[in-house]
C-alpha positions in Angstrom: 185.6 160.1 59.6 182.6 158.0 60.1 179.6 158.7 57.9 176.0 158.2 58.6 173.6 156.0 56.7 172.3 159.0 54.8 175.8 159.9 53.6 176.5 156.3 52.5 173.1 156.1 50.8 173.8 159.4 49.0 177.1 158.2 47.8 175.5 154.9 46.5 172.8 156.8 44.7 175.3 159.1 43.1 177.2 156.0 41.8 173.9 154.6 40.5 173.0 157.9 38.9 169.5 158.2 40.5 170.0 161.7 42.0 168.6 164.8 40.5 170.7 167.8 39.4 170.7 169.6 42.8 171.6 166.5 44.7 174.4 165.6 42.3 175.8 169.1 42.7 175.7 168.7 46.5 177.6 165.4 46.3 180.2 166.8 43.9 180.7 169.8 46.3 181.2 167.4 49.2 183.7 165.4 47.1 185.6 168.5 46.3 186.1 169.5 50.0 186.1 166.0 51.6 188.6 163.6 50.1 187.3 160.7 52.3 183.8 161.1 51.0 185.2 161.1 47.4 186.9 157.8 48.2 183.6 156.5 49.5 181.9 157.5 46.2 184.6 155.8 44.2 184.2 152.6 46.3 180.5 152.5 45.5 181.2 153.2 41.8 183.7 150.2 41.9 181.0 148.0 43.4 178.1 149.0 41.2 180.2 149.4 38.0 179.5 145.8 36.8 175.7 146.5 37.0 176.2 149.3 34.5 178.2 147.0 32.2 175.4 144.5 32.2 172.9 146.9 30.8 173.1 147.3 27.0 173.1 150.6 25.2 169.7 151.8 23.9 169.7 154.3 21.1 166.9 156.8 21.7 164.4 157.4 19.0 164.8 160.5 16.8 161.7 162.0 18.3 163.4 162.2 21.7 166.1 164.6 20.4 163.4 166.6 18.6 161.5 167.0 21.9 164.7 168.0 23.7 165.5 170.7 21.1 161.9 172.0 21.2 162.1 172.2 25.0 165.4 174.0 25.0 164.2 176.5 22.4 166.1 178.0 19.4 169.2 180.0 20.1 169.7 183.2 18.2 173.4 183.5 18.4 175.8 180.7 17.5 177.3 179.0 20.4 181.0 179.4 20.8 183.1 176.3 21.1 184.1 175.2 24.5 187.7 175.6 25.6 189.8 175.4 28.7 190.5 178.6 30.6 194.0 180.1 30.1 196.4 180.0 33.0 197.6 183.5 34.0 201.3 184.2 33.7 203.3 183.9 36.8 205.2 187.1 37.9 208.7 186.3 39.1 209.7 188.4 42.1 213.5 189.0 42.3 215.0 187.9 45.6 215.9 190.6 48.1 219.5 191.9 48.2 221.6 190.4 51.0 222.3 192.5 54.0 226.0 193.5 54.4 227.7 194.4 57.6 228.7 197.9 58.4 232.5 198.2 58.2 232.6 200.9 60.9 230.5 199.0 63.5 231.3 195.6 62.4 228.9 192.7 62.1 225.9 192.6 64.4 225.5 188.8 64.1 228.0 186.1 63.9 228.2 185.0 60.4 227.4 181.4 59.7 228.7 179.5 56.8 226.4 179.3 53.9 224.7 175.9 53.5 223.3 174.5 50.3 219.5 174.4 50.5 218.1 170.8 50.9 215.1 169.8 48.7 211.8 170.1 50.5 210.1 166.7 50.9 206.4 166.6 50.6 204.4 164.4 53.1 203.3 161.1 51.8 199.7 161.0 50.6 197.8 158.4 52.4 194.4 157.2 51.2 191.7 158.4 53.4 190.1 155.8 55.6 186.6 154.9 54.7 184.5 153.7 57.6 181.3 151.8 56.7 178.5 151.2 59.0 178.4 147.5 59.9 174.7 147.7 60.6 174.0 147.9 56.9 176.0 144.8 56.2 174.2 143.0 59.0 170.8 144.0 57.8 171.6 142.9 54.3 172.8 139.6 55.5 169.7 139.1 57.6 167.5 139.8 54.5 169.4 137.3 52.4 169.0 134.7 55.1 165.3 135.4 55.4 164.7 135.1 51.7 166.7 131.9 51.6 164.6 130.5 54.4 161.4 131.5 52.5 162.7 129.9 49.3 163.6 126.7 51.1 160.2 126.5 52.8 158.4 127.1 49.5 160.5 124.4 47.9 159.7 121.9 50.7 156.0 122.7 50.5 156.0 122.2 46.7 157.8 118.9 47.1 155.3 117.7 49.7 152.4 118.6 47.6 153.9 116.8 44.6 154.5 113.7 46.7 150.9 113.8 48.1 149.4 114.2 44.6 151.4 111.3 43.3 150.2 109.1 46.2 146.6 110.2 45.7 146.9 109.1 42.1 149.0 105.9 42.3 148.8 104.7 45.9 145.8 106.3 47.7 145.7 103.5 50.3 149.0 104.6 51.8 147.6 108.0 52.7 145.8 108.9 56.0 142.1 108.9 56.0 141.9 112.6 56.4 143.6 113.3 53.0 142.8 110.0 51.3 140.6 110.8 48.2 137.1 109.4 48.4 136.4 106.6 45.9 134.3 107.8 43.0 131.1 105.9 42.5 130.2 105.8 38.9 126.8 104.5 37.9 126.8 102.7 34.6 123.5 102.1 32.9 123.5 98.9 31.0 120.7 98.5 28.6 119.6 94.9 28.3 117.8 93.9 25.2 114.1 93.6 25.7 112.9 90.0 25.8 111.3 88.6 22.6 107.6 88.9 22.6 105.8 85.6 23.1 103.1 85.2 20.6 99.7 85.2 22.3 96.9 82.9 21.4 94.2 84.1 19.0 90.5 83.1 19.2 87.8 83.6 16.6 84.1 83.2 16.8 81.9 83.1 13.6 78.6 84.7 14.4 76.0 83.4 11.9 72.3 83.1 11.6 70.0 80.1 11.3 70.2 80.2 7.5 74.0 79.8 7.6 76.7 82.1 6.4 78.8 84.3 8.7 77.3 87.7 9.5 80.1 88.8 11.9 83.7 87.6 12.7 84.8 88.1 16.3 88.5 88.0 17.1 89.9 87.9 20.7 93.5 88.4 21.7 94.4 85.9 24.4 96.9 88.2 26.1 95.0 91.4 26.3 91.4 90.1 26.0 90.6 92.8 23.5 88.2 91.8 20.9 87.4 93.1 17.4 84.1 92.5 15.5 84.1 92.6 11.7 80.9 93.0 9.8 80.8 90.5 7.0 77.2 89.9 5.7 74.7 91.3 8.2 72.4 93.8 6.5 71.8 97.1 8.4 68.3 98.1 9.3 67.4 101.8 9.5 66.7 103.1 13.0 68.1 99.9 14.5 71.5 98.8 16.0 73.3 95.5 16.4 74.3 94.8 20.0 76.8 92.1 21.1 76.1 89.9 24.1 78.0 87.4 26.2 75.8 84.5 27.3 77.1 81.9 29.9 75.5 79.5 32.3 77.9 80.8 34.9 76.3 84.2 34.7 72.8 85.0 35.9 71.9 86.9 32.8 73.5 88.0 29.5 76.1 90.7 29.6 76.2 93.4 27.0 79.6 93.9 25.2 78.4 97.1 23.5 76.8 98.2 20.2 78.5 97.2 17.0 79.3 100.2 15.0 78.3 101.1 11.5 81.8 100.7 10.2 83.4 97.4 9.1 85.5 97.0 12.3 84.5 97.6 15.9 87.1 97.1 18.7 86.3 96.8 22.4 88.4 96.0 25.6 85.4 94.9 27.6 86.4 91.2 28.2 89.2 92.1 30.6 86.8 91.8 33.6 85.8 88.2 32.9 87.4 84.9 33.8 89.0 82.8 31.1 86.6 79.9 31.8 83.6 82.2 31.2 85.0 83.5 28.0 86.0 80.1 26.6 82.6 78.5 27.3 80.4 81.4 26.5 78.2 82.0 23.5 78.5 85.3 21.8 75.2 86.5 20.3 74.0 89.6 18.4 70.5 91.1 18.8 68.7 93.8 16.9 68.0 96.7 19.3 66.8 100.2 19.0 69.2 102.9 17.8 71.9 103.2 20.5 71.4 99.8 22.1 69.2 98.2 24.7 67.7 100.8 27.1 67.7 98.6 30.2 70.9 96.6 29.7 69.1 93.4 28.7 68.3 92.0 25.3 64.8 93.0 24.0 64.7 90.5 21.2 66.0 87.0 20.4 69.6 86.7 19.1 69.8 86.7 15.3 73.5 85.7 15.1 75.6 83.6 17.5 78.7 81.6 17.7 81.5 80.1 20.0 85.2 80.7 20.2 87.7 78.5 18.5 91.5 78.8 18.8 93.2 79.9 15.5 96.7 80.8 16.7 98.1 78.8 19.7 100.1 80.6 22.3 103.5 79.7 23.8 101.9 77.2 26.3 98.6 76.7 24.5 96.8 78.2 27.5 93.4 79.9 27.1 93.0 83.7 27.4 93.6 84.8 31.0 
């Protein structure tokens, strides 16, 4: 007989051993009354048997048996050993006595010669025909083809990606512009050594009085036009201040370069606004003013110390301060 997909699936699950107790009992009952279904189950067991052989034996832990015993519960009476049921004795019934003809009336039937009984031949047992549903085979074949197609497509995609990656690394010019990697622009900062400093010219003016002897030494840097005044022998007067002046015939009046401090050195950057010709040809003079310097920006007394610049350290080109 033809079985449905449910019957075939039930036989396969019975062969796999995935059915519960009630379902297994149902399958065994069907096998007892339906020999063809039993053959179907045996066919599935034959097919799935190698899977069972591939799985190794796993010894359960001792705690598993303890849990089973605890779930079953203790038995009060000892369990009798299992045994096969005894077969009841067969009672032999004697054959009936043969019927004899009445001698007075004779035989009612024509007697036939006794024939030796022939042995009874049993019909040949033919294996039941198992009919499988071809739709299951077709569906399984379709699934296999589909998975093979997916695996082939994945392999092709992986190969294409590998080729593209190799081209991007080794031969990026052979790729289209859409997938060609952009050139990386790396900015490298190269530090060049700073050029050597060119020594600048140095100028000195000795500011001295009419009696001779330097009172102040004025030093000018030709590159920065900064000057430094060092007090050498000028005596300080209480309540008075020494003020430095630049006197040149190119200027309408003397220009103040600031008050000389009470310390030994006084530095000023006030010459940066003057032309080199004015600085080189000027006379630097010192007057005595009230404390804090001249109140009107002009000298209030005659210079007591004066002097002109002389070059002490020549520059790279020997040029005057600019």
